[in-house]
Phi, psi and omega in degrees: 000147184285137179263139178250131179256129181233108179292155171273129179260137171275149180303328186287340184268004175093198182259008180078023179288320176305312183299307180302311179300322181287326174297309179303313185297319186291312182298315178296321171305308181289333176288315181295324182293323176301306182305308185297315176300322179287326175295317181298323183287318174301331178282323175303316176299321174300317178303310179295322179298318182294333179271357188279173180184224186239124183247131183298128182098334182249331177103188182276134180295120178268328180166182186234133188238120178294145182311308183305317179286328181294309179294327181293319179293315184294326177292321182290314185224091185299137175076010183290330180288347176268356177268119185293323176300315178294320179290328172300314177297320176302307180292331179292317184283336185235069182299338174295337182268348183279140181289152173281133188281137181242099177266139182262098181260134179265133182266114184239124168240165183342152182274171178284341183274347178293145180284147179239127180254099177250000000 
């Protein structure tokens, strides 16, 4: 659990307003940095997902999960990544992490044995 440090102020030090201003600035910077890094990871995963496909012996790429999200969920719910329902819900809630599906459709047009009237 996180520990919160609240300093004791001496009357000669003021009321702590400068400390609170600096704390607020620091927290806002950290939140903005976290949002920026999360967006950057999403873009990187999007690139990897676009390059994916099917690999012989490994199967189809379902998606790319950034390490930070993987371990956060693993700490909260151990074994969740082995649960098919959980992964389906995860990719439903985070479509940007899901790989683009590559379906192999067979195109069939007339046969070679049909007579051609040219």
